[in-house]
Structures are given as structure tokens and as C-alpha cells.
C-alpha positions in Angstrom: 16.4 7.6 39.1 16.8 10.1 42.0 14.0 12.6 40.6 11.5 9.4 40.4 10.4 7.7 37.2 10.2 8.8 34.0 6.5 9.2 33.0 5.8 8.1 29.2 2.2 8.5 27.6 1.4 6.2 24.9 -2.0 7.5 22.8 -3.3 4.3 20.9 -2.6 0.8 21.3 -2.4 -0.7 18.2 -0.1 -2.4 16.1 2.7 0.3 16.1 2.2 0.5 20.1 2.7 -3.4 19.7 6.0 -2.9 18.0 7.0 -0.1 20.9 6.5 -2.2 23.4 8.8 -5.0 22.3 11.7 -2.6 21.8 11.0 -1.3 25.4 11.0 -4.6 26.5 14.0 -6.0 25.0 16.1 -2.9 25.9 15.1 -2.8 29.3 15.0 -6.2 30.3 18.7 -6.8 29.9 19.9 -3.0 30.5 22.6 -2.9 33.0 21.6 0.6 34.6 18.4 0.4 36.6 15.2 1.6 35.1 12.3 3.8 36.5 9.7 3.9 34.1 6.0 4.6 34.4 4.3 3.8 30.9 0.6 4.7 30.4 -1.1 3.4 27.3 -4.4 4.8 26.2 -6.8 3.5 23.3 -10.5 4.3 23.0 -11.2 0.8 21.7 -9.9 -1.1 24.5 -8.2 -3.7 21.9 -4.7 -3.5 23.3 -2.7 -4.8 20.6 -4.7 -4.9 17.5 -6.4 -1.7 17.9 -9.9 -1.4 16.5 -9.0 -1.9 12.7 -7.3 -5.5 13.5 -9.9 -6.4 16.0 -10.1 -9.9 16.6 -13.8 -9.7 16.8 -14.1 -8.4 13.4 -16.1 -9.9 10.8 -14.2 -12.7 9.0 -14.3 -12.1 5.4 -11.8 -9.2 5.4 -8.2 -10.0 4.1 -5.1 -8.3 5.4 -3.4 -7.0 2.7 -0.1 -8.7 3.3 1.0 -12.3 3.1 1.6 -13.9 5.9 5.1 -14.4 5.5 5.7 -10.4 5.2 4.6 -9.7 8.6 6.4 -9.3 12.0 5.8 -8.2 15.6 9.7 -7.3 16.5 12.7 -6.5 15.5 15.3 -9.0 14.1 18.8 -9.2 13.1 18.2 -7.2 10.1 17.7 -3.9 12.1 20.6 -1.9 12.3 21.7 -0.6 15.5 18.0 -2.4 16.9 19.9 -2.9 20.1 19.5 -6.3 22.4 16.7 -8.7 20.7 14.2 -11.0 22.1 14.8 -14.7 22.4 13.0 -15.9 19.1 10.6 -17.7 20.8 9.2 -14.6 22.4 9.5 -12.6 18.7 7.6 -14.7 16.7 6.5 -13.8 12.9 3.0 -14.0 11.9 3.5 -17.3 9.8 5.6 -18.5 13.1 3.0 -17.8 15.4 0.1 -19.1 13.0 2.2 -22.1 13.0 2.4 -22.4 16.7 -1.4 -21.8 16.8 -2.5 -24.5 14.2 -0.2 -27.3 16.7 -2.2 -25.9 19.4 -5.7 -26.1 18.1 -5.7 -28.1 14.7 -7.8 -25.4 13.3 -6.9 -25.2 9.5 -7.6 -21.4 9.9 -4.0 -21.3 10.8 -2.4 -23.9 8.8 -0.6 -21.5 6.4 2.7 -21.2 4.5 4.4 -17.8 3.5 2.6 -17.1 0.6 -0.9 -17.3 2.1 -3.0 -14.4 2.4 -4.2 -14.0 6.3 -7.5 -13.0 7.2 -7.5 -9.5 9.3 -9.0 -11.0 12.4 -6.0 -13.8 12.7 -3.5 -10.8 12.5 -5.4 -9.2 15.2 -5.4 -12.2 17.5 -1.5 -12.4 16.9 -1.1 -8.9 17.9 -3.1 -9.2 21.1 -1.1 -12.0 22.2 2.3 -10.3 21.5 1.0 -7.2 23.1 0.2 -9.1 26.2 3.8 -11.1 26.3 5.3 -7.4 25.7 3.6 -6.1 28.4 4.4 -9.2 30.9 8.2 -8.5 30.2 8.3 -5.1 31.1 6.0 -5.5 34.1 8.6 -8.1 35.4 11.4 -5.3 35.0 12.0 -3.7 38.3 11.0 -0.3 38.3 8.9 -0.3 35.3 5.1 0.1 35.6 2.9 -0.3 32.8 -0.7 0.7 33.0 -3.6 0.6 30.4 -6.4 2.7 29.6 -9.7 2.5 28.0 -10.1 6.1 27.1 -10.4 8.8 24.4 -7.5 11.3 24.7 -8.9 14.8 23.7 -6.4 17.1 24.5 -2.5 17.7 25.7 -1.7 20.6 28.3 1.3 21.8 28.9 2.5 22.2 32.8 5.6 23.0 33.6 8.0 20.4 31.9 5.4 17.8 31.5 2.2 17.5 29.3 -1.0 16.3 31.0 -3.3 14.0 29.0 -6.5 15.0 28.7 -9.4 12.1 28.4 -12.9 12.4 27.5 -14.0 10.6 30.9 -12.9 13.3 32.6 -10.7 11.1 35.0 -7.5 13.0 36.8 -5.1 13.6 33.8 -1.6 11.6 33.6 1.3 13.8 33.6 3.9 12.6 31.1 7.4 13.6 30.3 7.2 12.1 26.9 4.1 12.0 24.6 3.6 9.8 21.6 1.1 9.8 19.5 -0.2 6.4 17.7 -3.7 7.3 16.7 -3.2 5.3 13.4 -6.1 5.7 10.7 -8.9 7.8 11.3 -11.5 9.6 9.0 -12.9 13.4 8.9 -16.2 14.9 9.8 -18.8 14.8 7.4 -19.6 18.3 8.1 -16.2 19.5 7.4 -15.5 17.3 4.4 -16.4 19.0 1.1 -17.2 15.9 -0.4 -19.9 15.2 1.8 -21.6 18.5 2.8 -24.3 18.1 0.2 -24.8 14.7 0.6 -25.3 14.7 4.2 -27.6 17.8 3.9 -29.6 15.5 1.4 -29.8 12.6 3.6 -31.0 14.6 6.8 -33.8 15.6 4.5 -34.4 12.4 3.0 -35.1 8.6 3.3 -31.6 8.1 2.0 -28.7 7.2 4.5 -25.0 8.5 4.2 -22.5 6.5 5.7 -19.4 8.7 5.7 -16.7 6.2 6.6 -17.1 2.3 6.2 -15.0 1.3 9.2 -15.6 -0.3 11.6 -18.0 -2.5 9.2 -20.1 -3.7 11.9 -21.1 -0.3 13.2 -21.2 1.5 10.0 -23.2 -1.2 7.7 -26.4 -1.7 10.0 -28.6 -4.4 8.4 -31.6 -2.2 9.2 -30.4 0.1 6.4 -28.5 -2.1 4.0 -30.3 -5.4 4.1 -32.9 -7.0 2.0 -35.0 -4.8 0.0 -32.1 -1.9 -0.1 -29.8 -0.9 -2.9 -26.2 0.3 -1.4 -23.8 2.4 -3.4 -20.5 1.6 -2.3 -18.3 4.6 -3.3 -14.7 3.4 -3.7 -13.3 0.1 -5.1 -10.0 -0.1 -3.3 -9.4 -2.3 -0.5 -12.0 -0.8 1.5 -14.6 -1.0 -1.1 -13.5 -4.7 -1.3 -14.1 -5.3 2.5 -17.6 -3.4 2.1 -18.7 -5.7 -0.7 -17.6 -9.1 1.3 -19.2 -8.0 4.5 -22.6 -7.3 2.7 -22.8 -10.8 1.2 -20.2 -13.3 2.5 -20.4 -12.0 6.3 -24.1 -12.1 6.1 -24.4 -15.7 5.4 -23.6 -15.7 1.9 -21.2 -18.5 0.7 -18.6 -19.1 -2.4 -18.6 -22.6 -3.8 -16.5 -24.1 -6.9 -18.3 -25.8 -9.9 -16.7 -28.5 -11.7 -14.8 -26.2 -14.2 -12.8 -24.7 -11.0 -14.9 -21.3 -11.3 -16.2 -19.6 -8.1 -19.4 -18.8 -7.9 -21.6 -17.1 -5.3 -24.6 -18.7 -3.5 -26.6 -15.9 -1.6 -28.1 -16.3 1.6 -31.1 -13.8 1.4 -29.5 -11.2 4.2 -28.1 -9.3 1.6 -28.7 -6.1 0.0 -30.9 -6.7 -3.5 -27.8 -4.8 -4.9 -24.7 -3.3 -4.2 -23.5 -0.5 -6.7 -19.6 -0.6 -6.8 -18.3 2.7 -8.6 -15.2 5.1 -8.5 -13.6 7.7 -10.7 -11.6 5.1 -12.4 -14.3 2.2 -12.5 -11.5 -0.3 -11.7 -11.1 -2.6 -8.4 -7.6 -2.3 -7.2 -5.6 -4.8 -9.1 -5.3 -8.7 -8.1 -1.7 -8.7 -6.2 0.7 -11.3 -7.6 1.9 -14.5 -6.1 5.1 -13.4 -4.3 7.8 -15.7 -6.0 10.4 -13.2 -3.8 9.7 -14.3 -0.3 11.9 -17.7 -1.0 14.8 -15.1 -0.6 13.6 -11.5 -0.3 17.5 -10.0 -0.1 18.0 -11.5 -3.4 15.2 -11.2 -5.3 13.8 -7.6 -4.5 14.5 -5.5 -7.3 17.2 -2.6 -7.1 16.9 -0.9 -10.3 20.0 0.6 -12.1 18.4 3.9 -13.3 15.7 5.1 -10.5 18.2 5.5 -7.7 18.9 7.8 -4.9 21.9 9.0 -7.0 19.6 10.0 -9.9 17.1 11.8 -7.4 20.4 13.7 -6.0 21.6 14.4 -9.5 18.2 15.5 -10.6 17.9 17.9 -7.9 21.3 19.5 -8.5 21.1 19.7 -12.5 17.2 20.9 -12.4 15.9 21.4 -8.8 14.1 24.4 -7.9 15.3 26.0 -4.9 13.1 26.6 -1.9 13.2 27.8 1.6 11.7 25.2 3.3 11.9 24.7 7.6 14.8 27.0 7.9 16.7 24.9 4.7 16.8 25.0 1.1 15.5 22.4 -0.9 15.9 21.7 -4.4 12.4 20.7 -5.6 11.9 18.6 -8.5 8.8 17.8 -10.6 7.4 14.5 -10.1 6.1 13.7 -13.1 8.5 15.5 -15.3 11.8 14.4 -13.4 11.0 10.6 -11.6 8.1 9.3 -13.4 10.2 8.7 -16.5 12.8 6.9 -15.0 9.8 4.8 -13.3 8.8 3.8 -17.2 12.0 3.1 -17.8 12.6 0.7 -15.1 8.8 -0.8 -16.0 9.8 -1.3 -19.6 13.0 -3.3 -18.5 11.4 -5.3 -16.1 8.7 -6.2 -18.4 11.1 -6.9 -21.7 13.3 -8.5 -19.0 11.0 -11.0 -17.8 9.5 -11.6 -21.7 13.1 -12.1 -23.3 15.5 -13.2 -20.3 18.1 -11.6 -18.5 20.7 -11.0 -21.6 18.2 -9.0 -23.1 17.9 -6.9 -20.1 21.7 -6.4 -20.1 21.4 -5.3 -23.5 18.7 -3.2 -23.0 20.4 -1.3 -20.1 23.5 -0.8 -21.9 21.3 0.6 -24.8 19.6 3.0 -22.6 22.5 4.4 -20.5 23.4 7.1 -22.8 19.8 9.0 -23.2 19.6 8.1 -19.2 22.9 10.2 -18.9 21.4 13.0 -21.3 18.2 13.0 -19.2 20.3 13.5 -15.7 22.1 16.1 -17.2 19.5 18.4 -18.9 15.8 17.0 -17.8 14.4 20.3 -18.4 15.2 20.2 -22.0 11.8 17.8 -22.5 8.8 19.7 -22.7 6.9 17.1 -20.9 6.9 13.8 -19.2 5.6 12.3 -22.5 8.5 13.6 -24.3 11.1 12.2 -21.7 9.6 9.3 -21.4 9.8 8.5 -25.1 13.2 9.7 -25.2 14.4 7.2 -22.6 12.3 4.5 -23.8 13.3 4.9 -27.5 16.1 2.4 -27.5 14.5 -0.2 -25.1 11.5 -0.3 -27.3 13.7 -0.4 -30.6 15.5 -3.3 -29.5 12.5 -5.2 -27.9 10.9 -4.4 -31.3 13.8 -6.0 -33.2 13.9 -9.1 -30.7 10.2 -9.6 -30.7 10.4 -9.6 -34.7 13.0 -12.3 -34.3 11.3 -14.2 -32.1 8.3 -14.0 -34.1 9.8 -15.3 -37.0 10.8 -18.6 -35.1 7.3 -19.3 -33.8 6.0 -18.9 -37.3 8.3 -21.2 -38.5 9.7 -18.7 -41.0 13.3 -18.9 -39.3 15.1 -21.4 -37.3 15.6 -21.4 -33.9 19.5 -21.1 -34.2 20.5 -19.2 -37.1 23.8 -20.8 -39.0 26.9 -19.3 -37.8 27.8 -15.9 -38.6 24.0 -15.0 -39.7 23.2 -13.6 -36.6 22.4 -10.0 -35.4 25.1 -8.0 -34.7 23.5 -5.4 -32.7 24.2 -6.8 -29.4 20.9 -8.5 -28.8 21.0 -11.7 -26.8 21.2 -15.3 -28.7 17.8 -15.6 -30.6 17.2 -19.4 -29.0 17.5 -17.9 -25.3 15.1 -14.9 -26.1 12.7 -17.8 -27.8 12.7 -19.9 -24.6 12.2 -17.0 -22.2 9.2 -15.9 -24.1 8.1 -19.2 -24.4 8.3 -19.8 -20.7 6.2 -16.7 -19.9 3.6 -17.5 -22.4 3.1 -21.6 -21.8 5.2 -22.1 -18.6 8.7 -24.0 -18.2 7.2 -27.7 -18.9 5.2 -26.6 -21.8 8.1 -24.4 -23.3 10.2 -27.3 -23.4 7.8 -29.5 -24.9 7.5 -27.2 -27.6 11.1 -26.3 -27.9 11.5 -30.2 -28.4 10.3 -29.7 -31.8 12.1 -27.0 -33.0 14.4 -29.0 -35.4 11.3 -29.1 -37.8 10.4 -25.5 -38.1 6.9 -26.2 -39.8 5.9 -28.6 -36.9 7.2 -26.2 -34.1 5.1 -23.6 -35.5 1.9 -25.8 -35.3 2.4 -26.9 -32.0 2.9 -23.0 -30.8 0.0 -21.8 -32.8 -2.2 -24.9 -31.2 -1.1 -24.5 -27.8 -3.2 -22.6 -24.9 -1.7 -20.1 -22.8 -2.8 -21.0 -19.0 -2.9 -17.3 -18.4 -4.6 -16.2 -21.6 -0.9 -14.7 -23.0 -0.6 -14.0 -26.8 2.0 -16.0 -28.6 2.6 -12.7 -30.6 5.6 -10.9 -29.2 4.2 -7.5 -30.3 0.8 -8.0 -28.3 3.5 -7.8 -25.4 4.8 -4.2 -26.0 5.1 -1.9 -22.9 2.4 0.7 -22.3 1.7 2.9 -19.6 -1.7 3.7 -21.0 -2.8 0.4 -21.2 -1.3 -0.6 -17.5 -3.3 1.8 -15.8 -6.2 2.0 -18.3 -7.1 -1.8 -19.2 -10.5 -1.2 -19.7 -10.7 2.0 -22.1 -13.9 3.2 -23.1 -14.4 3.2 -26.7 -15.1 6.0 -29.0 -18.8 6.7 -28.4 -19.0 4.8 -25.3 -20.3 1.3 -24.4 -23.5 0.0 -26.6 -25.0 -0.6 -23.2 -24.1 -1.5 -19.7 -23.9 -5.6 -20.2 -21.2 -4.8 -22.9 -19.2 -3.0 -20.1 -19.6 -5.6 -17.8 -18.5 -8.5 -20.2 -15.6 -6.3 -21.0 -15.0 -6.0 -17.2 -15.0 -9.5 -16.3 -13.2 -10.5 -19.3 -9.8 -8.0 -17.7 -10.8 -9.6 -14.4 -10.0 -13.0 -15.4 -7.1 -11.7 -17.1 -5.8 -9.9 -14.3 -6.1 -13.1 -11.6 -4.2 -15.3 -14.1 -1.5 -12.9 -14.3 -1.4 -12.6 -10.5 -1.1 -16.3 -10.1 2.1 -16.6 -12.5 3.6 -14.5 -9.8 5.8 -11.2 -9.5 9.1 -12.7 -11.1 7.4 -14.9 -14.1 4.3 -12.7 -15.3 5.9 -9.6 -17.2 3.3 -6.8 -16.1 3.0 -7.8 -12.6 6.8 -7.9 -12.1 7.1 -4.6 -13.6 4.6 -3.1 -11.4 5.6 -4.9 -8.2 9.4 -4.0 -8.6 9.0 -0.3 -10.0 6.3 0.7 -7.6 7.0 -1.2 -4.7 10.6 -2.7 -4.6 12.0 0.9 -5.4 9.4 2.5 -3.2 12.1 4.3 -0.8 13.7 6.2 -3.8 10.2 7.5 -4.4 9.8 8.6 -0.8 13.7 10.4 -1.0 12.2 12.3 -3.9 8.9 13.3 -2.0 9.8 13.7 1.5 9.9 17.1 3.4 8.8 19.4 0.6 11.3 17.3 -2.2 8.6 18.2 -4.7 7.3 21.5 -6.0 3.6 22.1 -4.6 1.6 21.6 -7.6 3.8 18.6 -8.5 3.5 17.3 -4.9 -0.6 17.7 -5.5 -0.5 15.7 -8.7 1.5 12.9 -6.9 -0.8 12.5 -4.3 -3.9 12.9 -6.1 -2.7 11.1 -9.6 0.3 9.0 -8.8 -0.6 7.6 -5.8 -4.0 6.0 -6.8 -1.9 4.4 -9.4 0.8 3.2 -6.7 -2.4 1.5 -4.7 -4.0 0.0 -7.8 -0.8 -1.4 -9.3 1.3 -3.0 -6.2 -1.4 -2.8 -3.3 -3.9 -4.8 -4.6 -6.2 -7.5 -2.7 -5.3 -11.3 -3.0 -6.2 -13.4 -5.8 -8.8 -15.4 -3.3 -10.5 -11.9 -2.8 -10.8 -10.9 -6.3 -12.0 -14.4 -7.1 -14.6 -13.6 -4.4 -15.5 -9.9 -5.9 -15.4 -11.7 -9.7 -18.3 -14.1 -8.3 -20.4 -11.2 -6.8 -20.4 -9.7 -10.0 -21.2 -12.3 -12.3 -23.8 -13.4 -9.6 -25.6 -9.7 -10.1 -25.4 -8.9 -6.6 -22.6 -6.5 -7.2 -23.4 -3.9 -10.0 -20.4 -2.4 -11.7 -22.4 -1.3 -14.6 -21.9 2.5 -14.2 -18.4 2.1 -15.0 -15.4 4.7 -15.2 -16.6 8.1 -14.4 -19.3 7.6 -12.6 -21.1 10.9 -11.3 -22.8 10.8 -8.0 -25.9 13.1 -7.3 -29.2 12.9 -5.1 -32.7 12.6 -6.5 -34.8 14.9 -4.8 -38.1 13.2 -6.0 -37.2 9.9 -5.0 -35.4 10.6 -2.3 -32.4 8.3 -3.1 -28.8 8.8 -4.1 -28.4 8.6 -8.0 -25.4 7.3 -9.6 -24.9 7.8 -13.7 -22.5 6.2 -15.7 -21.6 8.3 -18.6 -19.6 5.5 -20.7 -21.8 2.8 -20.2 -25.5 4.8 -20.0 -26.5 3.2 -16.6 -28.5 5.0 -14.1 -28.6 3.4 -10.4 -30.7 4.4 -7.3 -29.4 3.9 -3.9 -31.0 3.9 -0.6 -27.5 3.8 1.3 -24.3 5.6 0.1 -21.0 4.5 1.8 -17.8 6.3 1.4 -15.5 3.5 0.9 -12.2 5.3 0.4 -9.6 6.1 2.7 -9.6 9.6 4.2 -6.6 11.2 4.1 -5.2 12.8 7.2 -6.2 16.2 8.1 -6.0 17.6 11.4 -8.6 20.1 11.0 -11.2 18.0 9.8 -10.6 14.8 12.2 -13.2 13.0 13.7 -11.2 12.9 17.0 -10.9 15.8 19.0 -7.4 15.7 19.7 -6.2 17.2 16.9 -8.4 19.9 16.3 -7.9 20.9 19.9 -3.9 20.8 19.4 -4.4 23.0 16.5 -5.9 25.4 18.8 -3.7 25.4 21.5 -0.9 26.0 18.8 1.1 23.0 20.0 0.9 21.4 16.3 0.2 23.3 13.1 -0.5 21.9 9.5 2.5 21.3 7.0 2.4 23.2 4.2 4.7 22.8 0.6 5.3 26.6 -0.3 4.8 27.4 -3.8 7.7 28.9 -5.9 5.5 31.2 -8.3 2.1 28.9 -7.5 0.0 28.6 -4.7 1.2 26.7 -1.3 -0.1 22.8 -1.1 -1.3 22.0 2.3 -1.9 18.1 2.3 -3.6 17.9 5.8 -0.9 16.3 8.0 1.2 18.1 10.6 4.3 19.9 10.3 7.0 17.6 11.7 10.7 17.2 12.0 12.6 14.3 10.9 12.4 13.2 14.5 8.7 13.2 13.9 8.4 16.2 16.6 5.5 18.6 16.0 6.4 22.5 15.3 4.5 24.6 16.9 2.2 27.5 15.7 5.1 29.9 16.7 7.5 27.9 14.8 9.6 26.3 18.0 9.6 22.2 18.5 7.9 20.7 20.9 10.3 17.8 21.2 8.8 15.9 23.9 5.6 14.8 21.4 6.0 12.6 18.7 3.6 11.6 15.9 3.9 8.5 14.0 1.8 7.3 11.1 -1.1 9.0 9.4 -0.5 12.6 11.1 2.8 12.3 9.2 1.4 12.0 6.0 2.0 15.1 3.7 5.6 16.3 5.2 6.3 12.6 4.5 5.0 10.0 2.5 4.1 5.9 3.1 4.7 6.1 6.7 2.0 3.6 7.1 2.9 0.0 7.3 3.1 -3.6 9.1 6.3 -4.5 10.3 8.1 -6.8 8.1 10.6 -9.7 9.0 14.3 -9.5 7.5 13.9 -6.1 6.7 15.3 -3.1 8.1 12.0 -1.3 8.2 11.3 2.2 8.6 8.8 1.8 11.5 11.3 0.1 14.1 13.9 2.8 12.9 11.4 5.2 13.8 10.4 3.8 17.0 14.2 3.7 18.0 14.2 7.5 17.2 11.6 8.0 19.6 13.2 5.7 22.5 16.7 6.5 22.3 15.7 10.4 23.0 15.0 9.2 26.7 17.1 5.7 26.7 20.5 6.1 25.6 22.1 3.2 24.1 24.0 1.7 26.7 27.8 1.7 26.4 30.2 -1.5 26.0 31.0 -3.2 29.3 33.1 -1.6 31.7 31.7 1.8 30.9 29.5 4.3 32.7 25.6 3.2 32.1 23.5 6.3 31.1 20.5 7.1 33.1 16.9 7.6 31.6 16.7 11.1 30.3 13.7 13.1 31.8 14.2 15.7 29.8 16.7 15.7 26.8 17.6 18.7 25.2 
């Protein structure tokens, strides 16, 4: 370039930065036009590639929240308009990296198949390797320089057409033409967090110790404060909470062993806390993530529903959307609970019954549900609330499921033949009875046992006796009526009886029974288990439809708040759960008495001034527990004003960014905490102009957009790569076909 190199600053050297460097490496190495590029990458931890969260040096007890076959580090053939791809040897998936590592070392830690759950540090090792490889490729390109700096970026200062990157170490600022912010997960300052202010005051005045953020575990969970002789209260029972439980036990030296019955048991080491009180508002751990049967053919097996579709969202916006001016454009906003959630319920019911009674039942149910579905899209405002809308949409499906279930039950009890005489079968469009019975028995007992039972179907009495005596390995009921779809049972599988539990011990027994059932369901798989299939498909496979409904003010302000505070936790618990292996360990810890879950749902956290300890009360169980240390094991929502990193409050004060607000229509605005960004991820300044040379990816975009955090997946046109390409193409234009003039890198694109 005649004007000198283009200067890029990347703030945050973690996983997303690794993906960025991969795209730059592939695009620049094969580029016909000369490149002149200076890249400086900043990372406070110095963990370039993995970042602090995925550090290879972290505890070995934490699991990655994704099977090894679903993690990649580079664009592949599935990414639309990705540009040139690196040779496959230079862009292994995590599974391929692990297999290569196992071949090199023989360490069984890396001996994995696609459905295995890797430890988080293994992912970190692979990220570190891939990052180094991509940097080496870039440095070998003439005219490209890459500098890695371990430093905290605290501010950006406009200097003409560039931004000076200010660091905490006071070094001379680097002046960049473009800045890419990839700061990842963070936490909020306890003194500015309304949930922590009183707890922090109490801890400052008493022996009790507040740990406002769990990560990094190695620093926050000091053995001097969380070791023998102490009780640790863990606020949060999701993935972070599970990390905390395993760190305070397994990482301290405890072990897990299987007994002769195959049950996992915890063997303490003596370095753990005396007790770990795990509690949350729901009182539930995240549900066990099912075995991923879809991995064998993702494109064919990931669910694409007939009712929860992008077209349905567009039609609902047309028929019941409320017009609102947001970001200079008119958006017809929906109410998630009244307009979108009923469609999710419909899909879940279809999925659950489709697995239970077979594909032909599902086809019949889709036909039956079509008329009320069309009526709902045309006039969703006619329904009082989501309960009424859900009942209306599900009514024909439930009626069909009830009728088929009764006929299946009659066969299983021996009061009706498996194959009715010709001309006596139902004329209501339901599938053949023998196929529904076969599907049901396969769900309850597995294919092999189902075939053995069906071999006796010629003798109804013998068949009924065999069915009655058979045991389901997944503890399924043999009565179809016990498999009816219920949203309430789905999200509240350990309900509080009227009057509460007799004592904490009764609650713990009930909870352990649920954990056993949930783990068994997960082992059956996300195609073979009806409830796991329904949750995995409706809340995970079709998440893109929900994103379309939510992003850029797609929901009314109050509905947006409800979506994030009520339905996002449901989503996380239903389909973002921990592995079966992790949940077996949690179960073993509860049975050992080391982890105490007895306070149950609705737990109340307080401070006992007399004891100088934190107090946790269980209104449903009667349990009262006191703790020397309290760790907040919840993921903090991003809030630019309260963030522990100086960069975001400073950018707000400069007016380079502003927080996004969903303007209320006849109701208060909703301000989630994230930044006001354009669809290209550029920040909107305080004065309303756009800073087009700064780009934010990840948590700062949460609010104006939904579900912007995630590891790259193979064989998936993943949004993370598309977002990265959007940034890169702003200054590295796509090259024309052979024979055309190749454009230069662009310093200041308009």
C-alpha cells in the first residue's frame, strides 16, 4: 500500500480471536494482491488462543459444555462465502486434534469419539496450538506483522482517523485503523451490583467471605477460605455451579469410584470443605445433556419444525406486531410469551409424541394441528394469554395422542389385538396400531427388548404378562397415559407438595430420584428419548427462529425482559446442560453428603449478624444452613457501566459507545446492559453516530442481539464465522475472479 500498512488492534486473544486469525491466514496467504498489515493482539491473561476461561493450566475437573465432535477452529466447506480454506491438515476439528494428539502421546485422555465430552483444558490446549499455527501462517505472508501483547486495554482514544489503544501498563499507545473487541465473558463490580451490595458490606464487617465471581476457580476458591472446617454456600446450580462443586472436591484430591452395581461413589480426600450448600431460585441443577444421536448426520437429523419457522415469525409481526421506532426504523414488536412460546409448545408436543408413537403419528398430528395453527397466525391477539393459546394449538395433538395412547394401552393390557381385523381399525387418520405399539415399546424398553415382546403378540394374555413384567432400563412407565406432554412437569420436575416437604431428607430423596431418571433419559439420546428429543430440538435446533424473533428490538420491552429473566434460564436448563458424566459426579457428591441441596427451591439468602455467617433458608423444606464463604456461581449478564474491566466504563464516559435500550410502547424502556450496535456490530456513539472502525463481538452485543456467544462448530454455517467475515471484509475486500484488478486493503472504508 502506498500509504503504509493497515493497523489492526484485536482486544482479547481467546477462542474468537483464534477464529479471526484463521480467516485472516487463509485470506491473506493466497491473496494475489500484496498485503501490508500490522496486527497487534492484546490479552490480559497472556493465554493467547484459549484465553483465561479455557486455559490449558486450569483444573482438570471442569468439562467443556459441548461434545468433542461439535467443536472446530476454522471455517470449512459449510460456511457460505467463507473465501479460501486452509488445507484440512492445518484446520483440524477438536476431534481430529485429539486423535492426532493421542497418536503422538498414547495418553488416553485424548482417545475420544465424536460423542465424548472433553475436559475444558483439552479444548484450551488445542486452541493454543491452533492460534500459534495461524500466527505462523500470517507471519510468513510478506507484508504482514503480528505482535502479541500481554496487557489490559483500558481505553480507546480517537486520534484523527485512528484509535489509540491505551493499556494499564502505560506503554506508548498503538494507533489502529480498526479495533476489534473480543473481551469475552466478564463480571460486574460487586459494589455496583445490586445483588451484592449488602452481601459485600456484611462480609467487610464480619468473618464471612464473599466471592462475587467464581472464575478463575484457582484464584477465587482459596483453600484457606474454602477448605476443611468451612461450609461454602454456592449460589447457582448451573454449569458454573457444577464447576465449583467439582473444583472443591475432585480438584482437591477426591476421587470417584464405581461399585459393583455400576453406581458412582465419591471418596473424599480430607481437603474439601466440610459442606457445600448448593442452592438457586429454582433449586434445580441444569438437566443432563442427552447423548447426541444427531452427530452421525447433523444436516439430516437436526430438527426443522413445521410450525416454529421464520415465516411464522414474519406473519405474526404482520398480524399482531406492535409498531415501534427503534434505531431509525419501524419494528413490529411481538410478545414472546403470547406469540412465540405457544409455537414452541406445539413443536415440543409434536416431537415428544412423534418419538413415543412413531413418524406416522407425527404426520397425522401435523395435519390435525394445521387449522388451529393458521388461525393462531391470523389472529393471535384473540387469545387471553399464552395458556389459552397453547391449549388451543395443542388440543388436536393431545386429542390424537390420547386416542392412540388408549389403543396402545389396550393392546399392552391384552384387551385388544395388536392387528385389528380388516375393516375394524380407526378411521380418524391415526397411524396403524401395530406401528404405534412398536414405537412405544421401543421407547420404553429399547429395540431389542421390544422385538422380543412383540414376538409374543399373537397371544394377548402372554403378551400382556410379558409387558407387565419387563423393566425399562430408563425407568419409563409402561402406561402411555404417563407420557403425556406437560410444560409444567418439564420445567418443574421436583414440584413442592402442598404444605411443603415433611423434612429436608424427604426433599433430598425426591431430588435424587429425579436426578437418576434424568441421567437415564440423557443416556437414551436426543432422538430416542421423547422428552430429551423435544427439548433438544425445540430449544436448540430451532434457536435461530427465536433469535430472529428477539434481535434488534423484535420483542416488546416488557416481553424482552421476561424472555431474558424467565425463558432464557429455561432454555439453558433444558438444552445447555452438563454431560451425563458430570451429573453422575454431582449425584455422587449429593449422596456422599458433601454437597447439600436440602434448602430446595425458593431458597432465601441472608446474613446472620450474630454468627457473622451467611444464612440460607429453605421455605419448602425447612432447612437452614450457615456458611463461612459464599460464591456467586452465576454467569453475570454483561453491563457496560458495572463491568470489572475499565475499558467499558471508560468508553461510555468518552461517548464512543452507549447502552442499548428497547423503548417501551406505553410501558417503561428495557435496558439489558449491552451496547447499542449496528447489525455489523459497530457501536452507536452517545450522539447517535456510528463508530464504523470499532467492532464488538460476543457478550457486549448481548441485549440488542441474543445468543452471540458460542464455540465454532464444524459442518455448520456458523454465525461466529459469518460475523468475523463481516468485520474482515470491511478492510480486506473479496478478490475478484482471475483477470480482474484486485483491490488494495482498505484503510478507512466508508
